N, C-alpha and C positions, 0 to 999 in steps of 0.2 A: 503492501500500499504505499501511497506517495500523497503529496498535497496538490489539491489543484484550485487555481486561482478562477473564480467563477464570477462571471458579469450577468448583472439583471437588468432587462432592457424596458423599461417601465415605459410604455407606448401604446396608444390605440393606434397608431398610424393612419389611414385612410382608410374609413368603411368602403367595401365595393370596387375598390382600387389595386390589385394585387399586386399589378406592376410598380407601382409607387410603394407600395410595402415591401417590396423586394429591393428597393434602392434601400430605403431606412434599414431593413436589415445587412444590405451590405455595409453600408456606414458605420454601422453597429460593430459589425465582427472587425473591420478595419481596426478601429478606434478599441475595443476591448484587446485585440491581440498584439496589438502596438503596447498596449501596460502588463501584458504577460501573461493575459488570460487565457485557458486553457479550453474553456466552455461558455458559450452566449446561451442565454435562455431569454424566451420573449413569452408573450403571453396567449392565453388562451383565444383560439381563433384569428391568431394574431395577424395571418394572413390573406385572409378575405375582411375582417371586420367582425364583429358580435350580432348585431344589432339591423341584420339587415333581411329580414323576412326571408321571403322566396329566394333572395340570390344566393341562400345558402345554397340550394341544389343547383342552381345555375353556375356556380362557381367551389363546385365541389368537384374534387380530383380524386384518382387513387392514388396510394400511398408511391407510387413511381411515377406519377403525373409530371408534366411540364415545371411545376414550382419547384417537385422534390428534385429536379436533376438541376435546376437555378440553382438553390441551396447549396446542393452537393458541390457545383464549382465555388460559389461562395466562399463554404465551408475549405476546400484544398485550397483555393487561392490565399486566403490568411491564416491557414494553418491551426483552425480553432474546430470545435466539437459546436455545433448548433443544435438547440430545441426549438421546433416553433408549434404551434397550434392552427391547424387547419380544418376545414370540415371535410371529411374522407368518403368519397363515393367507395362501395363497394365492388371490388373485382367482378367481373363478368364470370367467374367460375365458382361464385360465392352462392350457398342456398339462397339467399335475398340477393340477386345483383342491384337491386333498386335501392337499398339502404344508403342513407347519409349517415356518417356517427362527426359523433365532435371529438376529435382526434389529436393526437401529440407525435410527434416524429422527432425523434435526435436522429441528426447525420454526423457522422463521425469527422476527424480533422483532416483525413485522407478523402473524405468526398461521398463514402458508403453510408447505407442505412446501417444504424444500431440497432431502433428498436421503435416498434410503432405501437400505442395505446389508443384504446378507444373507450372513451369517459362511460365509467357502469353505470352511474348517480347522476342522473338526468334532475336539472334544477328549474322549477316552474313552469307554468303554460309554454312558455317561447322553445323551450329547450325539448317539451315532449310534443311538441307540435312539428318539429323539422328534424327531429333526429331519432336512431335508432340507438337504444342503450350497447354497450360494449358488452362482451361475455368473460372476459381474460381479467383476473383481478388483479395477478402481478405479472407486470410486464418490466425487464430487467434489462440491463448492458454491463458490458464492461468498457471503464474509460481511465486511462491513467492510473491502473491499479484500483481502481474503484468499484464499487457495485453501485451502478445508479439505478434508482426507479424512477416509474413515474405513475402520478398521477394527475388528474385536473379537477381544479376549483372544488365543488362540491365535495366532488369523492375524499377529500382529506378529512372533511367535516366529520366524517364517520369512523370514530377510531379502530373498528374492526380493520378497515384497509389498511391503516398505516401500520396497525400491528401485523398482519399478515407479511408487510414488507419487511418489518423488523426480523419476523420467524425465518424468512427466506436471505437474508443477511445485506438488505439494503443498508448501502453507507450515506450517500447521499439522493433524499428524494426530489424530485424536480417536479412542481408542481405549476403549471401555467394556469391563470384563471382571470376571472371578469369577475371580480369582487365589487359587490355595488354599496351604496349606499340603502341603508341603513346598518350594515353587516361588519363594519369595520374594525370589530371585537374580534373577527376570526383573524384578520391580519395583525393585529396588535397583541392578542392575549393566547387563543388557540393554538398557533403555529408553533412560537416558543414552547409549551408545552409538548405538540406534539413530538417536538425534537427530541424533548428530555426524557419523555416516558417511554420516546421506544428507543432511545441512543442513538442517532442521526443525526446529520445535518438536513434540514429541509430548507429549500429554496423555493419560494412563491412569490411571482413576477405577475402583476396585477394589469390590469388596462388602465387608462384614468380620463377623467374627465366627462363630458355630457355625449351620449350616444341612444339617438330615439329616446326610450321611453327610460334609459336608465342613466343612473349617473356613477360611474366608476371611481372608486376612492382611492388608488393608489395605494401606497404606503408596501410597495414590496417590499421583502427582508430575504435575509438568509439566516438561519438562529443553527446553532450549534448543540451539542447532545447535552450542555450544560443549562440549557433554555435562554441561553443570551443569544441577542440580537447581535452576530457579526458585522452587518450594513442595514441601512432602512432609506427607502426612497422618501420625499414627500407626496405631494399632491400634485405634483408638473410631470412633465416628460423627462425622463431621467436616464442616466446608465451608473449603476451603482456595482460596487465588487467588493469581494472579500474572500478570503482564503475556507477552503475545506481540508481541515487540518488531519489527517490521518493519523498520526502520531497521537494526538491531542484526543481524536474520537477513540482510539485503544485504549488507553490510560480511563480516558471515561466509562466506560463500556466493564473496566474491570471495578473500578468504584461505586457503580449504579447496578446492582443485580437484578434489576426488573426479568429480565428474561429469564434468569439462572430460578428466581424464585416465583416463578409462575405456579398455578395448581391447575393444571387443565380437566384436572376429573371432577372439578368442581363448576364450570362454566357450561357445560352441557345444554342447562334451560335457556342460553342464548341464541340457541339455534334451533 
C-alpha cells in the first residue's frame, strides 16, 4: 500500500453540454496532475448534468462509449486516474437493453477502465422516473496499491453499503454525489462518521449551485479513518486536494478494531 494524492472537482459543469463538461474535466485533470495528484474524482452525473429530465436518456452512453474513450485519452495524457458520473445505457447484450443507470466509472492513469458502478439506491421521484437501479453492491478496483470502492450519493447514507465495502477491504471509498439542500448534514457529519466507523478514507465529491428544482450544497470532502476531514470545499466551484495515507490507515485499523469486534451472529434480523 502507498499514499495517493487525491483531487476532488466540485462542479456542476454545464447541464446538457457533454463537450463543455469534458473540457472542464480536461482542465481539472491537468491542474490536479501538475500538483502531484494521482486521482481526480468528479460529481454524480458530471458528464451530462443532473436535472436534465428526458435528456438523461438522450445523452446516455454505454460504458465504452465516445465519452469514455475521450476521458481515457484525458487520463492517459495527464497520467491521472479519473472517476466521473454519467448516465449509462445498458449494452445491447444485457437482458434489459433499454435500461439507463446512474453510473460512475473509474478510468486508470493509462486510459483503461478500472471499474464501473451502477447506483443501487435511487433517491426521490426524479431518479426513479429516469433510472434503473443497479444490482451489484460492491464494486472495487486496484489503484496505486490501494483498494478503491465506488458508491454514488444516496448509497452512502445506508450503513450496510459502506460496511459491505469495509468487509471487502476497501481502503478509499469514492462517492460522487448530487447532495442538495437541506441535506448538507450528510456532507458535514455523516461522511466523517462513515469513514471512522468503517476504518477507511471516504471521498465525497458534490455538485454545487442551482440546477432545475435542486440547489446543490457543495461541501465536498475527503475524510480519514479517524473521522477527521482532510480537505473541505465551500459552496463554490473548486478543486480541492488531500492525501490518502496508506500507512496511517494501517495504524488506524490496528487501533480501532470495529471489524474484528463485530458479532455477525446477532445481526440476522437486519436482513
